[in-house]
Backbone of each chain as ProteinMPNN parsed JSONL, in Angstrom:
{"seq_chain_A": "NFMLTQPHSVSESPGKTVTISCTRSSGSIAGNYVQWYQQRPGRSPTTVIYDYNERPSGVPDRFSGSIDSSSNSASLTISGLRTEDEADYYCQSYDSGNQVFGGGTKLTVL", "coords_chain_A": {"N_chain_A": [[176.262, 126.7, 112.086], [176.698, 126.757, 115.654], [177.943, 125.328, 118.742], [177.46, 125.219, 122.302], [179.335, 124.22, 124.971], [179.082, 122.748, 128.09], [180.175, 121.658, 131.381], [178.809, 118.613, 132.677], [178.185, 118.407, 135.378], [178.866, 119.984, 138.512], [180.238, 120.301, 141.776], [180.29, 121.663, 145.056], [181.159, 122.979, 148.277], [179.112, 124.627, 150.776], [179.546, 128.164, 151.079], [181.883, 128.227, 149.648], [183.5, 128.926, 146.423], [182.412, 128.541, 143.077], [182.986, 127.805, 139.639], [181.498, 127.765, 136.472], [181.942, 126.64, 133.236], [181.584, 127.554, 129.733], [181.934, 126.715, 126.594], [182.415, 127.909, 123.345], [181.893, 126.504, 120.158], [182.44, 127.388, 117.534], [183.018, 130.482, 115.84], [183.376, 133.681, 117.444], [183.432, 133.972, 120.983], [183.25, 136.471, 121.974], [181.785, 137.777, 120.142], [178.996, 137.784, 120.283], [176.554, 138.444, 122.758], [176.535, 136.648, 125.887], [174.41, 134.797, 127.943], [173.3, 133.65, 131.178], [171.356, 131.203, 132.781], [169.395, 130.185, 135.544], [167.884, 127.259, 136.694], [165.665, 125.864, 138.791], [164.411, 122.733, 140.133], [161.449, 121.765, 138.506], [160.737, 124.333, 137.884], [160.496, 127.378, 135.915], [163.204, 128.641, 133.904], [165.367, 131.304, 135.063], [166.964, 134.446, 134.578], [170.321, 134.915, 135.478], [172.649, 136.131, 134.726], [173.252, 138.467, 132.167], [174.251, 139.705, 128.93], [177.033, 139.027, 129.03], [178.155, 139.857, 131.63], [176.34, 141.226, 133.222], [174.011, 141.764, 135.861], [170.642, 140.994, 136.489], [168.188, 143.002, 138.241], [167.796, 142.123, 141.617], [169.252, 139.792, 141.561], [171.839, 138.446, 143.419], [175.111, 139.875, 144.127], [176.878, 137.857, 144.325], [176.875, 136.353, 142.135], [178.573, 136.269, 139.086], [179.742, 137.052, 135.768], [181.928, 136.238, 133.013], [184.173, 136.413, 130.169], [186.561, 134.598, 128.173], [188.608, 135.107, 125.699], [190.761, 133.713, 124.721], [190.305, 131.025, 125.202], [187.934, 130.843, 124.059], [185.569, 130.943, 125.584], [182.921, 131.32, 128.017], [182.224, 132.151, 131.434], [180.52, 131.382, 134.46], [180.551, 132.499, 137.674], [180.002, 131.691, 141.0], [180.047, 132.882, 144.151], [180.512, 132.439, 147.723], [178.801, 130.201, 148.207], [175.467, 129.006, 148.58], [172.987, 126.761, 149.862], [170.653, 127.147, 148.48], [171.491, 127.806, 145.973], [171.757, 125.54, 144.583], [171.035, 124.026, 141.609], [170.148, 123.747, 138.089], [172.206, 125.136, 135.586], [172.32, 127.12, 132.713], [174.066, 128.22, 129.844], [173.718, 130.664, 127.223], [173.716, 131.814, 123.894], [173.991, 133.477, 120.687], [173.788, 133.772, 117.069], [173.576, 135.346, 114.063], [170.767, 135.289, 114.161], [170.213, 132.714, 114.96], [169.696, 130.927, 117.894], [171.29, 129.506, 120.688], [171.5, 127.145, 123.31], [173.598, 126.044, 125.966], [174.318, 122.684, 127.117], [173.698, 122.514, 129.772], [174.47, 122.597, 133.287], [174.592, 120.79, 136.213], [174.519, 121.996, 139.381], [175.633, 121.049, 142.463], [175.36, 121.656, 145.845], [176.986, 120.801, 148.546]], "CA_chain_A": [[175.737, 126.613, 113.45], [177.707, 126.539, 116.667], [177.493, 124.659, 119.964], [177.983, 125.68, 123.577], [179.606, 123.017, 125.763], [179.214, 122.952, 129.536], [180.342, 120.415, 132.141], [177.513, 118.069, 133.083], [177.905, 118.656, 136.781], [179.902, 120.475, 139.412], [179.795, 120.316, 143.169], [181.145, 122.432, 145.967], [180.611, 123.127, 149.635], [178.578, 125.956, 151.107], [180.533, 129.175, 151.418], [182.978, 128.212, 148.673], [183.276, 129.525, 145.114], [182.409, 127.594, 141.966], [182.946, 128.406, 138.305], [180.947, 126.904, 135.426], [182.43, 127.109, 131.941], [180.708, 127.424, 128.56], [182.859, 126.887, 125.481], [181.757, 128.042, 122.038], [182.596, 125.637, 119.21], [182.886, 128.149, 116.361], [182.659, 131.874, 116.018], [183.987, 134.254, 118.634], [182.612, 134.152, 122.182], [183.102, 137.907, 122.174], [181.019, 138.337, 119.042], [177.582, 137.885, 120.652], [176.392, 138.364, 124.206], [176.262, 135.371, 126.552], [173.522, 134.854, 129.101], [173.272, 132.487, 132.066], [170.041, 130.986, 133.381], [169.275, 129.239, 136.647], [166.615, 126.544, 136.693], [165.435, 124.958, 139.907], [163.526, 121.638, 139.707], [160.038, 122.05, 138.326], [160.499, 125.756, 137.693], [160.997, 128.0, 134.684], [164.518, 129.291, 134.053], [165.447, 132.734, 135.32], [168.257, 135.0, 134.189], [171.213, 135.361, 136.55], [173.63, 137.006, 134.07], [172.996, 138.754, 130.761], [175.293, 140.534, 128.305], [178.326, 138.545, 129.555], [178.488, 140.081, 133.041], [175.36, 142.091, 133.877], [173.062, 141.06, 136.726], [169.309, 141.603, 136.617], [167.882, 143.426, 139.605], [167.355, 141.026, 142.467], [170.264, 138.729, 141.572], [172.913, 138.909, 144.312], [176.414, 140.08, 143.485], [177.663, 136.621, 144.413], [176.878, 135.817, 140.776], [179.287, 137.112, 138.135], [180.042, 136.415, 134.495], [183.11, 136.722, 132.32], [184.545, 135.651, 128.98], [187.981, 134.426, 127.916], [188.717, 134.945, 124.244], [191.82, 132.751, 124.38], [189.703, 129.687, 125.221], [186.622, 131.019, 123.435], [184.592, 130.46, 126.551], [182.333, 132.189, 129.029], [182.179, 131.508, 132.746], [179.656, 131.874, 135.522], [181.16, 132.265, 138.976], [179.126, 131.908, 142.145], [180.853, 132.897, 145.366], [179.721, 132.316, 148.941], [177.727, 129.286, 147.83], [174.383, 128.679, 149.509], [172.246, 125.565, 149.438], [169.615, 127.582, 147.543], [172.073, 127.94, 144.641], [171.714, 124.225, 143.931], [170.121, 124.145, 140.48], [170.779, 123.598, 136.782], [172.594, 126.414, 135.0], [172.47, 127.059, 131.257], [174.532, 129.391, 129.116], [172.985, 130.886, 125.982], [174.194, 132.868, 123.01], [173.294, 133.495, 119.409], [174.581, 134.161, 115.91], [172.766, 135.485, 112.842], [169.38, 134.922, 114.413], [170.139, 131.378, 115.558], [169.969, 130.98, 119.321], [171.793, 128.211, 121.162], [171.724, 126.929, 124.734], [174.483, 124.971, 126.366], [173.612, 121.502, 127.579], [173.318, 122.642, 131.172], [175.351, 122.082, 134.34], [173.917, 120.605, 137.491], [175.319, 122.423, 140.514], [175.283, 120.465, 143.752], [175.987, 122.336, 146.975], [176.934, 119.771, 149.602]], "C_chain_A": [[176.874, 126.341, 114.421], [177.09, 125.817, 117.86], [178.135, 125.334, 121.165], [178.118, 124.467, 124.485], [179.855, 123.39, 127.221], [179.547, 121.628, 130.21], [178.979, 119.922, 132.606], [177.164, 118.403, 134.518], [179.129, 119.221, 137.481], [179.34, 120.406, 140.821], [180.808, 121.06, 144.017], [180.412, 122.613, 147.281], [180.048, 124.517, 149.851], [179.695, 126.913, 151.516], [181.685, 129.265, 150.432], [182.576, 128.921, 147.387], [183.343, 128.452, 144.035], [182.341, 128.356, 140.648], [182.46, 127.373, 137.298], [181.366, 127.481, 134.081], [181.422, 126.821, 130.826], [181.574, 127.741, 127.347], [182.123, 126.887, 124.148], [182.576, 127.298, 120.985], [183.133, 126.371, 117.984], [182.326, 129.55, 116.472], [183.201, 132.37, 117.343], [183.001, 134.399, 119.786], [182.337, 135.625, 122.435], [182.231, 138.558, 121.097], [179.551, 138.543, 119.346], [177.443, 137.673, 122.149], [176.079, 136.937, 124.672], [175.389, 135.641, 127.772], [173.662, 133.567, 129.918], [171.909, 132.424, 132.755], [170.144, 129.945, 134.491], [167.913, 128.574, 136.558], [166.557, 125.58, 137.868], [164.422, 123.898, 139.47], [162.073, 122.067, 139.634], [159.704, 123.506, 138.073], [160.984, 126.229, 136.329], [162.383, 128.584, 134.938], [164.372, 130.772, 134.38], [166.86, 133.199, 134.983], [169.064, 135.373, 135.42], [172.293, 136.293, 136.01], [173.166, 137.239, 132.63], [174.128, 139.651, 130.236], [176.668, 140.292, 128.93], [178.444, 138.674, 131.072], [177.524, 141.012, 133.771], [174.377, 141.252, 134.702], [171.711, 141.755, 136.717], [169.09, 142.042, 138.061], [167.341, 142.234, 140.385], [168.325, 139.862, 142.509], [171.443, 139.21, 142.421], [174.249, 139.013, 143.588], [177.368, 138.917, 143.717], [177.77, 135.951, 143.041], [177.617, 136.789, 139.853], [179.601, 136.324, 136.872], [181.274, 137.026, 133.856], [183.297, 135.925, 131.043], [186.068, 135.612, 128.866], [188.139, 134.134, 126.423], [189.766, 133.894, 123.874], [191.298, 131.318, 124.354], [188.319, 129.683, 124.57], [185.497, 130.535, 124.337], [184.085, 131.583, 127.447], [182.299, 131.418, 130.342], [181.174, 132.189, 133.646], [180.329, 131.508, 136.838], [180.163, 132.607, 140.066], [179.98, 131.805, 143.393], [179.935, 132.786, 146.579], [178.535, 131.397, 148.752], [176.742, 129.047, 148.965], [173.639, 127.462, 148.982], [171.181, 125.926, 148.406], [170.155, 127.783, 146.13], [172.064, 126.62, 143.885], [170.625, 124.235, 142.866], [170.867, 123.743, 139.21], [171.059, 124.997, 136.229], [172.883, 126.226, 133.507], [173.075, 128.357, 130.731], [173.749, 129.469, 127.806], [173.663, 131.981, 125.189], [173.531, 132.713, 121.65], [174.259, 133.916, 118.3], [173.661, 134.207, 114.703], [171.346, 134.974, 113.029], [169.193, 133.545, 115.003], [170.548, 131.456, 117.017], [170.307, 129.584, 119.822], [171.918, 128.229, 122.681], [172.814, 125.881, 124.917], [173.67, 123.82, 126.936], [173.19, 121.53, 129.04], [174.309, 121.991, 132.125], [174.566, 121.974, 135.622], [174.881, 120.975, 138.611], [174.771, 121.794, 141.785], [176.066, 121.192, 144.842], [175.872, 121.392, 148.177], [177.886, 120.065, 150.75]], "O_chain_A": [[177.893, 125.76, 114.048], [175.869, 125.71, 117.971], [179.204, 125.936, 121.065], [177.14, 123.765, 124.742], [180.707, 124.22, 127.54], [179.232, 120.571, 129.664], [178.092, 120.725, 132.896], [176.004, 118.651, 134.846], [180.269, 118.967, 137.092], [178.128, 120.446, 141.028], [182.005, 121.079, 143.733], [179.199, 122.421, 147.371], [180.455, 125.472, 149.19], [180.648, 126.536, 152.198], [182.387, 130.275, 150.388], [181.468, 129.445, 147.269], [184.205, 127.573, 144.064], [181.717, 129.413, 140.556], [182.948, 126.243, 137.272], [181.17, 128.667, 133.817], [180.541, 125.972, 130.957], [181.908, 128.9, 127.103], [181.322, 125.999, 123.857], [183.797, 127.441, 120.922], [184.182, 126.003, 117.456], [181.3, 129.779, 117.111], [183.457, 131.585, 118.256], [181.883, 134.881, 119.604], [181.324, 135.986, 123.034], [181.976, 139.761, 121.147], [178.913, 139.397, 118.73], [178.124, 136.833, 122.737], [175.456, 136.146, 123.964], [175.612, 136.59, 128.523], [174.091, 132.533, 129.405], [171.382, 133.427, 133.238], [170.88, 128.964, 134.386], [166.901, 129.248, 136.369], [167.307, 124.606, 137.928], [163.653, 124.13, 138.537], [161.534, 122.654, 140.572], [158.533, 123.883, 138.049], [161.782, 125.559, 135.675], [162.697, 128.976, 136.061], [163.382, 131.408, 134.019], [167.823, 132.44, 135.092], [168.564, 136.064, 136.308], [172.8, 137.146, 136.739], [172.736, 136.303, 131.956], [174.858, 140.268, 131.011], [177.37, 141.231, 129.307], [178.795, 137.703, 131.741], [177.862, 141.535, 134.833], [173.968, 140.169, 134.285], [171.634, 142.967, 136.914], [169.721, 141.526, 138.983], [166.541, 141.447, 139.88], [168.235, 139.021, 143.403], [171.988, 140.282, 142.159], [174.491, 138.343, 142.584], [178.538, 138.988, 143.342], [178.631, 135.101, 142.813], [177.324, 137.985, 139.839], [179.712, 135.098, 136.896], [181.624, 138.177, 134.119], [182.662, 134.889, 130.849], [186.767, 136.478, 129.393], [187.835, 133.035, 125.959], [189.663, 133.257, 122.825], [191.782, 130.49, 123.581], [187.631, 128.663, 124.537], [184.597, 129.815, 123.906], [184.717, 132.626, 127.609], [182.34, 130.188, 130.355], [180.997, 133.407, 133.604], [180.638, 130.342, 137.083], [179.556, 133.678, 140.058], [180.571, 130.759, 143.662], [178.729, 133.01, 146.476], [177.404, 131.75, 149.086], [177.116, 128.906, 150.13], [173.667, 127.177, 147.785], [170.841, 125.107, 147.552], [169.377, 127.915, 145.185], [172.331, 126.585, 142.684], [169.447, 124.426, 143.168], [172.059, 123.438, 139.247], [170.254, 125.916, 136.386], [173.59, 125.304, 133.102], [172.659, 129.45, 131.115], [173.191, 128.476, 127.341], [174.133, 132.967, 125.757], [172.614, 131.907, 121.487], [175.381, 134.352, 118.556], [173.034, 133.205, 114.361], [170.795, 134.307, 112.153], [168.111, 133.234, 115.503], [171.611, 131.983, 117.347], [169.681, 128.602, 119.423], [172.385, 129.208, 123.263], [172.935, 124.949, 124.122], [172.477, 123.964, 127.205], [172.422, 120.681, 129.493], [174.911, 120.965, 131.809], [173.948, 122.94, 136.07], [175.928, 120.348, 138.774], [173.606, 121.979, 142.139], [177.287, 121.322, 144.762], [174.793, 121.216, 148.743], [177.956, 119.295, 151.708]]}, "seq_chain_B": "QVQLQESGPGLVKPSETLSLTCAISGYSIRSGYYWGWIRQPPGKGLEWIASMYHSGSTYYSPSLRSRVTISVDTSKNQFSLNLTSVTAADSAVYYCARFQRMAPNMWGQGTMVTVSS", "coords_chain_B": {"N_chain_B": [[152.617, 144.237, 135.964], [154.32, 142.039, 133.954], [153.156, 139.109, 132.455], [153.315, 135.787, 131.175], [151.451, 133.228, 129.667], [151.112, 129.959, 128.81], [149.047, 127.891, 126.721], [147.198, 125.01, 125.608], [146.71, 121.732, 124.057], [147.541, 118.93, 126.094], [148.191, 116.495, 125.175], [149.145, 115.006, 122.198], [148.697, 113.327, 119.124], [150.951, 111.114, 117.376], [152.342, 112.243, 114.285], [150.538, 114.259, 113.998], [149.637, 117.792, 114.408], [151.115, 119.978, 116.665], [149.835, 122.523, 118.601], [150.17, 125.551, 120.222], [149.44, 128.332, 122.395], [150.397, 131.54, 123.573], [149.479, 133.729, 125.95], [149.747, 137.139, 126.647], [149.976, 139.269, 129.395], [149.766, 142.506, 130.909], [151.455, 143.871, 129.234], [151.773, 145.284, 126.004], [151.938, 143.529, 123.022], [152.555, 144.888, 120.77], [154.28, 146.844, 121.539], [156.936, 146.234, 121.474], [159.938, 144.176, 121.638], [161.019, 140.826, 120.946], [159.226, 137.738, 120.65], [158.756, 134.359, 121.632], [159.408, 130.755, 121.491], [160.576, 128.065, 123.518], [161.753, 124.815, 124.298], [161.832, 121.888, 126.46], [162.726, 118.725, 126.782], [161.754, 115.997, 128.958], [163.92, 115.756, 131.694], [166.036, 116.722, 130.233], [167.964, 119.247, 128.396], [167.56, 122.768, 127.491], [165.991, 123.935, 124.511], [165.938, 126.199, 121.95], [163.256, 127.25, 119.891], [161.826, 129.088, 118.145], [161.486, 132.583, 117.251], [159.76, 135.737, 117.101], [159.002, 139.064, 115.854], [156.466, 141.533, 116.46], [155.793, 142.72, 114.102], [156.325, 140.875, 112.206], [158.842, 139.858, 111.534], [160.806, 136.982, 111.631], [162.551, 134.267, 113.268], [163.871, 131.033, 113.038], [164.726, 127.888, 114.528], [167.326, 126.097, 113.002], [167.149, 123.296, 112.97], [164.495, 122.723, 113.283], [163.083, 124.182, 111.501], [161.691, 123.372, 109.183], [159.321, 122.362, 110.114], [158.024, 124.127, 111.767], [155.914, 126.879, 112.644], [155.521, 130.177, 113.648], [153.361, 132.628, 114.937], [151.691, 135.809, 115.328], [149.052, 137.369, 117.091], [147.951, 140.353, 117.274], [145.608, 141.6, 118.032], [144.566, 140.027, 120.032], [146.596, 140.046, 121.751], [148.551, 137.977, 121.854], [150.624, 135.138, 121.012], [151.492, 132.374, 118.871], [152.361, 128.876, 118.384], [152.964, 126.455, 115.962], [153.689, 123.129, 115.369], [154.448, 120.73, 113.15], [153.815, 117.302, 112.108], [154.512, 115.66, 114.4], [156.541, 113.678, 116.621], [157.43, 111.218, 119.134], [159.745, 112.304, 120.079], [159.261, 114.967, 120.23], [157.969, 115.42, 122.564], [157.768, 117.368, 125.402], [158.358, 119.999, 127.851], [156.979, 123.009, 126.984], [157.938, 126.291, 126.707], [156.827, 129.634, 126.573], [158.276, 132.799, 125.786], [159.659, 136.059, 126.369], [161.888, 137.962, 124.438], [164.989, 139.669, 124.461], [167.263, 141.244, 122.487], [167.92, 138.766, 121.175], [167.855, 136.949, 123.273], [166.163, 135.167, 125.781], [164.337, 136.892, 128.287], [162.243, 136.748, 129.933], [159.969, 134.353, 131.062], [157.272, 132.03, 130.483], [155.285, 129.826, 132.562], [155.434, 127.349, 131.53], [154.301, 124.47, 129.679], [153.441, 121.097, 129.62], [153.732, 118.888, 126.95], [152.773, 115.907, 125.593], [153.546, 113.473, 123.2], [151.773, 110.959, 121.945], [150.036, 107.977, 121.039]], "CA_chain_B": [[153.55, 143.114, 135.956], [154.175, 141.27, 132.729], [153.038, 137.664, 132.645], [153.111, 134.97, 129.986], [150.736, 132.008, 130.023], [150.934, 129.016, 127.699], [147.852, 127.042, 126.726], [147.104, 124.092, 124.482], [146.516, 120.347, 124.453], [148.654, 118.266, 126.759], [148.44, 115.227, 124.494], [149.022, 115.102, 120.74], [148.997, 112.038, 118.493], [152.052, 111.137, 116.394], [152.103, 112.723, 112.924], [149.63, 115.41, 114.001], [150.231, 119.109, 114.623], [151.102, 120.536, 118.022], [149.502, 123.948, 118.556], [150.184, 126.207, 121.531], [149.246, 129.782, 122.405], [150.936, 132.248, 124.73], [148.773, 134.98, 126.223], [150.565, 138.126, 127.348], [149.246, 140.257, 130.186], [150.609, 143.531, 131.485], [152.327, 144.467, 128.226], [151.25, 145.156, 124.651], [152.888, 142.885, 122.121], [152.927, 145.885, 119.751], [155.211, 147.822, 122.097], [158.326, 145.882, 121.199], [160.519, 142.89, 122.003], [160.713, 139.603, 120.225], [158.464, 136.769, 121.44], [159.03, 133.069, 121.011], [159.21, 129.477, 122.162], [161.702, 127.229, 123.926], [161.234, 123.572, 124.859], [162.736, 121.113, 127.311], [162.287, 117.338, 126.995], [161.913, 115.575, 130.354], [165.258, 115.402, 132.123], [167.052, 117.19, 129.294], [168.259, 120.668, 128.384], [166.7, 123.723, 126.809], [166.161, 124.051, 123.057], [165.209, 127.305, 121.332], [162.467, 126.816, 118.737], [161.546, 130.168, 117.199], [161.18, 133.902, 117.807], [159.284, 136.676, 116.099], [158.614, 140.406, 116.242], [155.044, 141.685, 116.168], [155.618, 143.157, 112.718], [156.438, 139.728, 111.322], [160.201, 139.32, 111.401], [160.863, 135.717, 112.363], [163.748, 133.443, 113.282], [163.553, 129.648, 113.356], [165.825, 126.956, 114.734], [167.605, 125.361, 111.76], [166.775, 121.883, 113.068], [163.04, 122.593, 113.332], [162.52, 125.17, 110.57], [160.775, 122.795, 108.185], [158.064, 121.924, 110.743], [157.56, 125.12, 112.738], [155.398, 128.198, 112.283], [155.176, 131.041, 114.766], [152.523, 133.73, 114.468], [151.274, 136.767, 116.346], [147.711, 137.963, 116.98], [148.051, 141.572, 118.083], [144.291, 141.96, 118.569], [144.369, 139.247, 121.264], [147.841, 140.166, 122.532], [149.071, 136.64, 122.065], [151.314, 134.548, 119.882], [151.218, 130.939, 118.779], [153.332, 127.951, 117.814], [152.498, 125.236, 115.315], [154.76, 122.183, 115.06], [153.783, 119.677, 112.39], [154.388, 115.952, 112.011], [155.205, 115.421, 115.667], [156.892, 112.326, 117.069], [157.676, 111.154, 120.581], [160.885, 113.183, 120.382], [158.754, 116.328, 120.442], [157.405, 115.51, 123.907], [158.603, 118.292, 126.16], [157.738, 121.198, 128.402], [157.117, 124.117, 126.05], [157.893, 127.598, 127.352], [156.853, 130.852, 125.771], [159.216, 133.726, 126.397], [159.953, 137.362, 125.77], [163.305, 137.99, 124.097], [165.648, 140.944, 124.238], [168.536, 141.0, 121.79], [168.137, 137.339, 120.886], [167.973, 136.152, 124.489], [164.948, 135.254, 126.598], [164.502, 137.549, 129.579], [161.048, 136.484, 130.712], [159.467, 133.04, 130.676], [156.033, 131.528, 131.031], [155.474, 128.738, 133.519], [155.662, 126.116, 130.779], [153.215, 123.504, 129.569], [153.937, 119.792, 129.17], [153.042, 118.283, 125.822], [153.179, 114.527, 125.35], [153.146, 112.926, 121.906], [151.49, 109.543, 122.133], [148.766, 107.524, 120.474]], "C_chain_B": [[153.28, 142.254, 134.727], [154.113, 139.79, 133.062], [152.769, 136.991, 131.315], [152.459, 133.66, 130.409], [150.513, 131.151, 128.793], [149.623, 128.255, 127.838], [147.843, 126.167, 125.478], [146.938, 122.676, 124.972], [147.755, 119.751, 125.095], [149.044, 116.956, 126.086], [148.173, 115.4, 123.003], [149.409, 113.748, 120.143], [150.175, 112.173, 117.518], [151.538, 111.48, 115.004], [151.145, 113.916, 112.881], [150.388, 116.71, 114.303], [150.029, 119.564, 116.064], [150.843, 122.035, 117.906], [149.423, 124.508, 119.965], [150.002, 127.712, 121.36], [149.832, 130.351, 123.679], [150.208, 133.576, 124.872], [149.653, 135.887, 127.065], [149.658, 139.058, 128.126], [150.23, 141.259, 130.762], [151.555, 144.214, 130.498], [151.699, 144.256, 126.862], [152.308, 144.571, 123.73], [153.371, 143.855, 121.047], [154.032, 146.821, 120.232], [156.677, 147.473, 121.86], [158.67, 144.495, 121.682], [160.199, 141.826, 120.938], [160.014, 138.656, 121.206], [158.664, 135.402, 120.809], [158.866, 131.888, 121.944], [160.523, 128.744, 122.395], [161.11, 125.952, 124.505], [162.307, 122.827, 125.637], [162.175, 119.717, 127.481], [162.538, 116.925, 128.444], [163.342, 115.154, 130.662], [166.378, 115.9, 131.228], [167.174, 118.717, 129.315], [167.273, 121.484, 127.571], [167.022, 123.778, 125.32], [165.312, 125.211, 122.548], [164.505, 126.813, 120.075], [162.32, 127.939, 117.709], [161.275, 131.463, 117.946], [160.623, 134.782, 116.693], [158.962, 138.033, 116.707], [157.163, 140.601, 115.825], [154.8, 142.083, 114.714], [155.843, 142.032, 111.722], [157.813, 139.165, 111.124], [160.342, 138.07, 112.254], [162.228, 135.065, 112.265], [163.339, 132.042, 113.722], [164.826, 128.855, 113.604], [166.069, 126.188, 113.442], [167.109, 123.918, 111.809], [165.259, 121.675, 113.039], [162.332, 123.412, 112.262], [161.453, 124.582, 109.648], [159.415, 122.428, 108.787], [157.398, 122.985, 111.598], [157.0, 126.372, 112.059], [155.074, 128.946, 113.563], [154.383, 132.221, 114.212], [152.075, 134.582, 115.647], [149.85, 137.235, 116.052], [147.698, 139.195, 117.876], [146.708, 141.953, 118.692], [144.006, 141.221, 119.872], [145.58, 139.318, 122.178], [148.417, 138.795, 122.87], [149.849, 136.185, 120.836], [151.232, 133.037, 119.988], [152.362, 130.177, 118.131], [152.586, 126.802, 117.174], [153.709, 124.396, 114.962], [154.114, 120.968, 114.408], [154.511, 118.34, 112.502], [155.156, 115.552, 113.262], [155.47, 113.93, 115.886], [157.125, 112.366, 118.571], [158.823, 112.075, 120.988], [160.473, 114.632, 120.611], [158.059, 116.493, 121.797], [158.33, 116.357, 124.783], [157.731, 119.274, 126.93], [158.029, 122.322, 127.419], [156.928, 125.424, 126.816], [157.701, 128.682, 126.295], [157.706, 131.873, 126.517], [159.245, 135.045, 125.649], [161.458, 137.427, 125.573], [163.795, 139.434, 123.97], [167.016, 140.669, 123.628], [168.827, 139.507, 121.692], [168.355, 136.501, 122.136], [166.696, 136.281, 125.305], [165.225, 135.968, 127.899], [163.247, 137.455, 130.438], [160.414, 135.217, 130.16], [158.063, 132.824, 131.226], [156.318, 130.373, 131.977], [155.725, 127.407, 132.828], [154.44, 125.217, 130.77], [153.77, 122.208, 128.984], [153.082, 119.289, 128.018], [153.624, 116.898, 125.588], [152.663, 114.077, 123.99], [152.999, 111.416, 122.063], [150.144, 109.201, 121.515], [147.845, 106.967, 121.553]], "O_chain_B": [[152.158, 141.805, 134.496], [154.913, 139.281, 133.848], [152.092, 137.539, 130.445], [152.868, 133.051, 131.397], [149.823, 131.551, 127.855], [149.153, 128.009, 128.948], [148.398, 126.525, 124.44], [147.015, 122.426, 126.175], [148.88, 120.036, 124.686], [150.09, 116.379, 126.384], [147.113, 115.879, 122.6], [150.346, 113.104, 120.614], [150.367, 113.227, 116.912], [150.451, 111.066, 114.602], [150.965, 114.52, 111.823], [151.612, 116.718, 114.435], [148.921, 119.534, 116.598], [151.558, 122.735, 117.189], [148.687, 123.99, 120.804], [150.355, 128.287, 120.33], [149.774, 129.723, 124.737], [150.315, 134.445, 124.007], [150.23, 135.462, 128.066], [148.684, 139.58, 127.585], [151.374, 140.922, 131.067], [152.367, 145.049, 130.896], [151.156, 143.188, 126.58], [153.435, 145.062, 123.669], [154.449, 143.68, 120.479], [154.652, 147.515, 119.426], [157.555, 148.32, 122.024], [157.794, 143.73, 122.088], [159.249, 141.939, 120.163], [160.185, 138.758, 122.421], [158.733, 135.289, 119.585], [158.279, 131.988, 123.022], [161.445, 128.798, 121.582], [160.06, 126.002, 125.145], [163.503, 123.085, 125.502], [161.233, 119.529, 128.251], [163.445, 117.453, 129.087], [163.908, 114.301, 129.978], [167.54, 115.549, 131.431], [166.563, 119.388, 130.147], [166.291, 120.966, 127.039], [168.182, 123.678, 124.921], [164.091, 125.198, 122.704], [165.076, 126.056, 119.289], [162.653, 127.759, 116.538], [160.888, 131.453, 119.114], [160.951, 134.615, 115.518], [158.689, 138.149, 117.902], [156.679, 139.907, 114.931], [153.733, 141.817, 114.161], [155.587, 142.197, 110.529], [157.944, 138.067, 110.582], [160.038, 138.084, 113.447], [162.969, 135.28, 111.305], [162.56, 131.879, 114.661], [165.862, 129.102, 112.987], [165.122, 125.678, 112.843], [166.692, 123.376, 110.785], [164.794, 120.561, 112.796], [161.11, 123.341, 112.134], [160.439, 125.222, 109.37], [158.455, 122.207, 108.048], [156.301, 122.758, 112.108], [157.527, 126.853, 111.055], [154.425, 128.405, 114.459], [154.7, 132.746, 113.145], [152.078, 134.142, 116.796], [149.491, 137.467, 114.898], [147.464, 139.099, 119.081], [146.668, 142.566, 119.759], [143.282, 141.732, 120.727], [145.589, 138.719, 123.254], [148.726, 138.501, 124.025], [149.742, 136.775, 119.761], [150.941, 132.488, 121.051], [153.205, 130.743, 117.435], [151.675, 126.235, 117.778], [154.648, 124.883, 114.333], [153.327, 120.262, 115.038], [155.663, 118.268, 112.931], [156.317, 115.152, 113.185], [154.738, 113.062, 115.411], [157.029, 113.421, 119.198], [158.86, 112.566, 122.116], [161.254, 115.43, 121.129], [157.611, 117.588, 122.135], [159.526, 116.085, 124.885], [156.526, 119.371, 126.698], [159.182, 122.562, 127.061], [155.912, 125.639, 127.478], [158.34, 128.649, 125.244], [157.836, 131.809, 127.739], [158.905, 135.131, 124.469], [162.22, 136.999, 126.44], [163.098, 140.298, 123.439], [167.826, 139.942, 124.202], [169.897, 139.057, 122.101], [168.98, 135.444, 122.063], [166.198, 137.389, 125.501], [166.229, 135.695, 128.556], [163.192, 138.011, 131.534], [160.33, 135.028, 128.946], [157.702, 133.35, 132.279], [157.472, 129.99, 132.165], [156.173, 126.448, 133.457], [153.651, 125.198, 131.714], [154.48, 122.223, 127.978], [151.854, 119.268, 128.106], [154.832, 116.746, 125.408], [151.493, 114.273, 123.664], [153.974, 110.699, 122.284], [149.233, 110.028, 121.474], [146.731, 106.539, 121.253]]}, "name": "protein", "num_of_chains": 2, "seq": "NFMLTQPHSVSESPGKTVTISCTRSSGSIAGNYVQWYQQRPGRSPTTVIYDYNERPSGVPDRFSGSIDSSSNSASLTISGLRTEDEADYYCQSYDSGNQVFGGGTKLTVLQVQLQESGPGLVKPSETLSLTCAISGYSIRSGYYWGWIRQPPGKGLEWIASMYHSGSTYYSPSLRSRVTISVDTSKNQFSLNLTSVTAADSAVYYCARFQRMAPNMWGQGTMVTVSS"}
């Protein structure tokens, strides 16, 4: 089994850019797709990035995803931050049928 | 428009079995995708529980495998979760979800289940 480690929290000002990391403990980050989910308080999660860097329809291009094999990590970058982006963000991946979520990162836009 | 709706008791006694059902509307479960469950204890993160295909192929979380059963009822277009021998640690919001390539891409609204005597 593997783990996905995220920072507990990040904060940034409106209009700025923030990056949230997700580090895989074992196995290659490039071996299985990584997804990113946004969860606002009291709501179900929604997908903002799937397959490392693809955006579902309706998700603005301010959201982007990437991976770095050298650090075995994935990243979610949100540019032009808006107050509405304030939420919890979770990365997710899988291996041999086992699915794992990162612990989540609380994004504060202040 | 595809929708998922969880249903089941909101309160379960310790050592008993938690049973939830997810009704699917707007899509036939026979048409494809994996379907499964994810939970979130209050104030904590997401935990995948199990996924299955309508034909019976299943995947279970290693940490919950011994207590979990997921099943599909194609005639009712729904699927279910059974979690046995529950404790307070199983108190959580339980989400049903549709999965594509081992990743949820559609979620129900979630249902809170509390384990307490």
